[in-house]
RODOLUM-159045 format. One record per residue (C-alpha): x, z, y; residue in one letter. Coordinates in steps of 0.2 Angstrom, whole numbers, plus 5000, padded with zeros to 4 digits. Layout:
N
X; Z; Y; a
...
# end
This chain:
432
4806; 5510; 4799; m
4816; 5494; 4795; g
4826; 5482; 4806; s
4817; 5467; 4813; a
4823; 5451; 4806; s
4809; 5438; 4806; w
4815; 5421; 4800; p
4814; 5409; 4814; v
4804; 5396; 4805; d
4794; 5406; 4793; a
4776; 5401; 4795; p
4770; 5418; 4789; e
4779; 5426; 4804; a
4769; 5416; 4816; r
4753; 5420; 4807; a
4755; 5439; 4807; d
4747; 5444; 4823; q
4746; 5462; 4818; s
4765; 5464; 4818; h
4771; 5479; 4828; l
4788; 5480; 4836; l
4797; 5494; 4845; a
4812; 5488; 4856; i
4824; 5503; 4859; v
4842; 5507; 4864; n
4842; 5497; 4880; t
4850; 5503; 4896; p
4839; 5492; 4907; q
4822; 5484; 4904; i
4819; 5473; 4919; l
4800; 5473; 4919; t
4797; 5464; 4936; l
4781; 5474; 4937; a
4772; 5472; 4953; g
4758; 5464; 4962; p
4748; 5450; 4954; a
4756; 5436; 4964; r
4773; 5429; 4967; p
4786; 5440; 4975; r
4791; 5436; 4993; i
4804; 5443; 5005; g
4812; 5460; 5000; p
4800; 5461; 4985; e
4811; 5448; 4976; m
4825; 5462; 4975; r
4813; 5474; 4966; h
4815; 5471; 4947; l
4805; 5487; 4942; a
4819; 5492; 4930; i
4816; 5505; 4917; v
4832; 5514; 4912; e
4835; 5520; 4894; d
4819; 5511; 4890; g
4808; 5507; 4876; a
4794; 5494; 4873; m
4780; 5493; 4860; i
4773; 5476; 4856; v
4757; 5474; 4846; r
4749; 5457; 4840; a
4760; 5447; 4852; g
4757; 5457; 4868; r
4765; 5471; 4877; i
4756; 5488; 4873; e
4768; 5501; 4881; t
4783; 5501; 4891; i
4793; 5516; 4898; g
4808; 5528; 4896; r
4813; 5531; 4878; r
4810; 5549; 4880; s
4792; 5546; 4885; e
4787; 5533; 4872; i
4781; 5538; 4854; e
4787; 5525; 4842; i
4773; 5522; 4829; p
4778; 5525; 4811; s
4774; 5508; 4805; d
4783; 5499; 4819; a
4798; 5487; 4815; e
4813; 5493; 4826; i
4822; 5480; 4837; v
4838; 5489; 4841; d
4845; 5481; 4857; a
4862; 5490; 4854; e
4865; 5494; 4872; g
4860; 5477; 4879; r
4847; 5473; 4893; i
4830; 5466; 4890; v
4821; 5455; 4902; l
4807; 5442; 4903; p
4810; 5425; 4896; g
4816; 5413; 4909; f
4803; 5401; 4915; v
4811; 5385; 4920; d
4799; 5377; 4932; a
4807; 5359; 4933; h
4814; 5350; 4918; t
4814; 5332; 4911; h
4817; 5336; 4892; p
4812; 5320; 4883; v
4823; 5305; 4885; f
4834; 5293; 4874; a
4853; 5292; 4876; g
4864; 5300; 4889; t
4872; 5294; 4905; r
4889; 5301; 4901; a
4896; 5284; 4906; d
4889; 5286; 4924; e
4896; 5304; 4925; y
4913; 5296; 4922; e
4910; 5283; 4936; q
4905; 5297; 4948; r
4922; 5306; 4944; t
4930; 5289; 4949; e
4921; 5289; 4966; g
4905; 5280; 4963; a
4890; 5288; 4971; t
4873; 5291; 4963; y
4865; 5279; 4975; a
4878; 5265; 4971; q
4875; 5267; 4952; i
4857; 5266; 4954; a
4858; 5251; 4965; a
4867; 5241; 4951; r
4854; 5246; 4938; g
4860; 5263; 4932; g
4852; 5280; 4935; g
4834; 5283; 4930; i
4831; 5265; 4926; r
4845; 5265; 4913; s
4837; 5279; 4904; t
4820; 5271; 4905; v
4827; 5256; 4896; r
4833; 5267; 4882; r
4818; 5278; 4881; t
4806; 5263; 4880; r
4816; 5257; 4865; q
4815; 5273; 4856; a
4802; 5278; 4844; g
4792; 5295; 4845; e
4802; 5302; 4830; a
4819; 5298; 4839; e
4813; 5306; 4855; l
4806; 5321; 4846; l
4823; 5324; 4837; e
4833; 5324; 4853; s
4821; 5334; 4862; a
4820; 5347; 4848; s
4839; 5348; 4850; r
4837; 5352; 4869; y
4824; 5365; 4865; a
4837; 5375; 4856; e
4848; 5374; 4872; w
4834; 5381; 4882; f
4832; 5395; 4870; l
4850; 5400; 4869; r
4850; 5403; 4887; g
4835; 5414; 4886; g
4822; 5402; 4892; t
4805; 5404; 4884; t
4794; 5392; 4895; t
4798; 5376; 4903; i
4788; 5363; 4914; e
4791; 5347; 4905; a
4790; 5330; 4915; k
4788; 5313; 4908; s
4795; 5299; 4920; g
4807; 5290; 4908; y
4794; 5278; 4902; g
4787; 5270; 4918; l
4774; 5260; 4908; s
4758; 5265; 4901; l
4763; 5266; 4883; e
4780; 5273; 4886; a
4773; 5287; 4897; e
4760; 5291; 4885; l
4773; 5292; 4871; k
4784; 5304; 4881; i
4769; 5316; 4884; l
4764; 5315; 4866; r
4781; 5320; 4861; v
4779; 5335; 4873; i
4763; 5340; 4865; r
4772; 5339; 4847; q
4786; 5350; 4854; l
4773; 5363; 4861; a
4764; 5363; 4844; a
4780; 5370; 4836; k
4776; 5386; 4846; r
4795; 5391; 4849; r
4797; 5386; 4867; l
4782; 5385; 4878; r
4779; 5368; 4887; y
4769; 5365; 4903; v
4767; 5346; 4903; p
4768; 5335; 4920; t
4765; 5317; 4922; f
4779; 5309; 4932; l
4775; 5290; 4931; g
4780; 5289; 4949; a
4798; 5293; 4946; h
4806; 5276; 4950; e
4801; 5258; 4951; i
4804; 5250; 4934; p
4814; 5234; 4933; d
4799; 5223; 4931; e
4791; 5229; 4947; y
4806; 5229; 4958; r
4801; 5223; 4975; g
4782; 5225; 4970; r
4780; 5244; 4974; i
4761; 5242; 4978; d
4758; 5233; 4961; d
4767; 5247; 4952; y
4757; 5261; 4961; v
4741; 5252; 4956; a
4746; 5253; 4938; v
4750; 5272; 4940; v
4734; 5275; 4948; i
4722; 5264; 4938; h
4730; 5263; 4921; e
4742; 5278; 4918; m
4733; 5292; 4926; l
4716; 5289; 4919; p
4723; 5289; 4901; r
4734; 5304; 4904; v
4719; 5314; 4910; a
4707; 5308; 4897; s
4719; 5312; 4883; e
4723; 5329; 4891; g
4741; 5326; 4890; l
4747; 5334; 4907; a
4742; 5348; 4918; e
4751; 5342; 4933; y
4756; 5326; 4942; c
4773; 5324; 4951; d
4780; 5310; 4962; v
4798; 5307; 4968; f
4794; 5306; 4986; c
4808; 5298; 4996; e
4808; 5284; 5008; p
4817; 5272; 4997; n
4808; 5277; 4981; v
4790; 5282; 4984; f
4787; 5284; 5003; p
4774; 5297; 5008; p
4760; 5284; 5010; d
4762; 5278; 4991; r
4765; 5296; 4985; a
4750; 5302; 4994; r
4739; 5289; 4985; a
4746; 5293; 4968; v
4744; 5312; 4971; l
4726; 5310; 4978; r
4721; 5300; 4963; a
4729; 5313; 4951; a
4719; 5327; 4960; s
4703; 5318; 4959; d
4706; 5318; 4940; l
4709; 5337; 4940; g
4728; 5337; 4939; l
4738; 5350; 4949; g
4751; 5343; 4961; l
4770; 5345; 4962; r
4783; 5334; 4972; l
4801; 5330; 4971; h
4803; 5332; 4990; a
4817; 5330; 5002; d
4831; 5329; 4990; q
4840; 5317; 5002; f
4829; 5314; 5017; t
4821; 5328; 5028; p
4804; 5334; 5029; d
4793; 5320; 5023; a
4790; 5327; 5006; g
4788; 5345; 5012; a
4775; 5339; 5025; y
4766; 5329; 5011; l
4766; 5344; 4999; a
4759; 5355; 5013; a
4745; 5342; 5017; e
4739; 5341; 5000; l
4741; 5359; 4995; g
4753; 5355; 4981; a
4758; 5369; 4969; a
4776; 5366; 4972; t
4789; 5356; 4982; a
4805; 5354; 4972; d
4823; 5351; 4978; h
4821; 5353; 4997; l
4840; 5351; 5000; e
4837; 5341; 5016; a
4821; 5351; 5022; t
4822; 5358; 5040; t
4815; 5374; 5046; v
4799; 5365; 5052; e
4796; 5358; 5035; g
4799; 5375; 5027; l
4786; 5383; 5039; k
4774; 5369; 5034; a
4776; 5374; 5016; l
4774; 5393; 5020; q
4758; 5390; 5030; a
4751; 5380; 5015; a
4756; 5392; 5002; n
4767; 5379; 4993; v
4781; 5386; 4982; q
4798; 5380; 4983; p
4807; 5376; 4967; v
4826; 5375; 4970; l
4838; 5365; 4959; l
4856; 5370; 4962; p
4863; 5363; 4946; a
4858; 5345; 4952; s
4867; 5348; 4969; v
4882; 5354; 4959; y
4883; 5340; 4947; n
4881; 5327; 4960; l
4896; 5334; 4969; g
4887; 5338; 4984; s
4889; 5354; 4994; t
4872; 5353; 5003; h
4862; 5366; 4994; y
4844; 5371; 4999; p
4842; 5385; 5012; a
4837; 5399; 5000; a
4841; 5413; 5012; r
4830; 5405; 5026; q
4816; 5402; 5014; m
4816; 5420; 5008; i
4817; 5426; 5027; s
4801; 5415; 5030; l
4792; 5423; 5016; g
4792; 5408; 5004; l
4790; 5413; 4986; p
4806; 5404; 4979; v
4807; 5399; 4961; a
4823; 5392; 4952; l
4824; 5379; 4939; a
4838; 5369; 4930; t
4831; 5351; 4933; d
4837; 5347; 4916; f
4839; 5328; 4914; n
4852; 5315; 4908; p
4858; 5310; 4925; g
4859; 5323; 4939; s
4858; 5339; 4930; s
4862; 5339; 4911; p
4861; 5358; 4909; t
4847; 5368; 4901; a
4855; 5384; 4906; s
4845; 5396; 4917; m
4860; 5408; 4918; p
4871; 5394; 4925; m
4857; 5391; 4938; a
4857; 5409; 4942; l
4875; 5409; 4945; s
4875; 5394; 4956; l
4860; 5401; 4966; a
4870; 5417; 4969; c
4887; 5409; 4973; t
4881; 5394; 4983; h
4864; 5399; 4990; m
4868; 5417; 4993; k
4853; 5424; 4983; m
4856; 5441; 4976; t
4856; 5443; 4957; p
4839; 5452; 4958; a
4832; 5438; 4969; e
4838; 5425; 4957; a
4830; 5434; 4942; i
4814; 5435; 4951; s
4814; 5417; 4956; a
4818; 5412; 4938; a
4804; 5423; 4930; t
4789; 5430; 4939; i
4789; 5417; 4953; n
4792; 5402; 4942; a
4778; 5408; 4931; a
4766; 5409; 4946; y
4772; 5391; 4951; s
4765; 5385; 4934; l
4749; 5395; 4935; r
4755; 5407; 4921; r
4759; 5422; 4931; g
4745; 5432; 4923; g
4752; 5430; 4906; g
4771; 5428; 4907; i
4785; 5431; 4919; g
4785; 5450; 4919; s
4785; 5464; 4905; l
4769; 5473; 4908; e
4755; 5480; 4897; p
4743; 5466; 4891; g
4755; 5452; 4895; k
4762; 5441; 4882; l
4778; 5447; 4874; a
4790; 5434; 4879; d
4806; 5443; 4881; f
4825; 5441; 4878; v
4839; 5453; 4873; i
4854; 5448; 4883; h
4872; 5452; 4879; d
4874; 5462; 4895; c
4874; 5481; 4900; a
4869; 5477; 4918; d
4858; 5463; 4924; y
4870; 5458; 4937; r
4882; 5452; 4923; e
4870; 5437; 4920; l
4876; 5427; 4935; p
4893; 5435; 4936; y
4899; 5430; 4919; f
4895; 5411; 4921; f
4896; 5397; 4908; g
4891; 5407; 4893; r
4875; 5409; 4882; e
4870; 5427; 4884; p
4854; 5428; 4874; a
4856; 5437; 4858; r
4838; 5437; 4853; a
4823; 5428; 4860; v
4805; 5432; 4857; y
4789; 5422; 4861; v
4773; 5431; 4857; n
4782; 5445; 4850; g
4790; 5434; 4836; l
4809; 5430; 4836; c
4812; 5412; 4839; v
4830; 5412; 4841; y
4844; 5424; 4836; r
4863; 5422; 4840; h
4871; 5418; 4824; p
# end
């Protein structure tokens, strides 16, 4: 039995679905096995850890998992020696903006000198500055930069991301972004779940004419996105000074009529309007929720809307007003975590960093944070039946992390702990 060393880009590796792997020599396999639904309350602390474990993967799916002493290793299996490191499901990053041109490092510097995010946006910066650059970029340029960012996700142990558009804000530019996301998904290294976010901001040419722009989103953008099958979800940035609830409702209802699932940027700065709208429409998720009150949280819980919390954006904007994660968990909400990777408020693709921020600033336990970043995030994307936990029959998306104990993931922050990342049982990233 040899040592597994699939070349990352070898087409024959992707084609061989009879490949058999045996993962051994790991002190902890965090299976997150449990009920076929997102975890709530005390369940979020239960990681179903198998100590001194082994896992057999056949044809890209998990076949067997258990203690090494109880697992018979097939003679034709290729051995993956974890070398005393932990194994857990690939992180599922349920809120990202991975396709854009340029950076906003200049605006970051302005914020260090005292300018606020709102002040920068008011003078033409923020989202609209990225929109201008992204409109000018061709698909090849966007694909090149987004492929670079894909490597960043993999290095942190992420195997699936929800990928939003939203930096085009015109029909052709939004379609261009979503087509790039489709090309990225076709590489089969990182899983992408595409979301249309045409209602991310009012573009320059529609300033002061929000109703005209909403009409473009509803009557021009959404039908093309749906007819070309470019997105699974539609998202709206619901804030009174961006897309207030009445406009956001119109966009989301039109999207629902076309068969798209619903997500919302909700209550990032203003309380409850976004949460109430998400509950009213039965959205899959309400994301951000930094300003949501207990009444808004109760509305989400009653409507079975999952919260997706984004602590890295709070941190990077210099705020201290983090979402009330402990209150959400106490109410029985199935909390998910994400990076909010984007060029402005959260330029990080590191889920381990998001875990650390969740533990330190939102007082989630390490186990709760891992549940939020794996199985709960998977269910928020309608993927919980296939990914997010390591159970027989599920897809073999797993990561070997350079830790002996799972609590080290948030504890040693600011590093890239992934040593080997597998998608469908194939190695897509290995630490050099």
